[in-house]
N, C-alpha and C positions, 0 to 999 in steps of 0.2 A: 245391474242390469240384466235384462231379459236374457235369459239361457245360460247365465254364469255358470249354473251347475252342469251344463252340457260339456266344460272344460274338465272336470273332476274324473278321477280314476275309479274311485269306489261306487258301486250302486247303493250301498247302504246308506253312504253320505247323502247320496242325491235324494234317496227315498226320505230320507230324515228331515233334509232340508225343504222338500215339496211340501212335506205333512206340516212343517212349522209354518210355511206360507198359508197354508189352508186355514190356520186359526187367526191368522191376522185380520185386524179391522180394517188396516190400510196399507197396501204397499205402495211404496214410491220407487220408481225407477229413475234414478239420480240423472243418468244419461238422456233422459227424455224431458228433463225439466225446461223451462222457458229461461231460468237463471243462469247465465253464462259462468258465473262463479264455478258450477259444478259440471261442467262440459268441458272437454278436450276439442280445441279449435279444429275444424274440418273434419270431424271423425263422426261419422254416422251413429246413431243408437244402434244398440244389438250386441251380438255374439262375434260377429264376424271380425275379427280384430287379432293382431299379433299377440303374443306372451308379454310383450313390454307394454303394449297399449291395455292389455287386460290389468297390469299391475298399477297403471296410472286410473283406470277406472275405478279400481277397488279402493284407491287412495282418496279419490274425489268422493266416493260413497262414504267412507269413514268421515272425512271432514263434513259432508252434508250431516249425518248422523251426530256428530258432534255439536255442530253449530245449532241442532235443533234438541238437544237435550239439557239438562240441569244437573245430571248425576251420572257416573259411569261405573258399569261393574265389568270388570276385566279379567280374563284367564290367560296371564302372561307369565311366560318362565322368566323370572329376573336374570338380566345377563343376556338375553336373546336378543337379536335385531329382527326387523322386518316390520310388515303392516301394523301388528298389534302395538309395537313398540313406537313407532311413529304415531299412532293415535293416541296413545297415553301422553306423550311428548306434547302434542298438540293440545289436548283436553287440559293438562297442567297450565300450559301457555295461556289459556283463556281462564283460569281460575276454577275450573270444575273439580269438584271433588271425585277423586279415583278411587275405587276400591278393587283392590286385585285378589282374586280368589283363588290364585295358584295354590297356596300351602293347602287350604281347605280341600281343592281338587285332589292332591296328592293323598291327603289322609283318607278321602273317601275310595280313590283308586287302589291305595294299598289294602285298606280293609276288604276291599271285593275280591281283589285278587290273592288272598292268602290261603 
């Protein structure tokens, strides 16, 4: 949703996110779609919402992305719970191929921080 980055603490994360957005061919704000499957009833678009509603919007964003893809690349720490875990569970329930890059991420992180 528009302005989701305004809730973030790290200015570096915000800058990185905005830079990635600038590379996109198309940006979809799920809470602005006509399709009611991706909207929370009686909630206006935008970022003026509670922390609980933000979580709902992010979950619907994930569902939208998974409903519109053919394969999933994930960065998920096995055993952890949260949005990425929920997204992987949903993707697998749809029969999507999920590739988790966690081990590769750890290897690269460890290589760079030695």
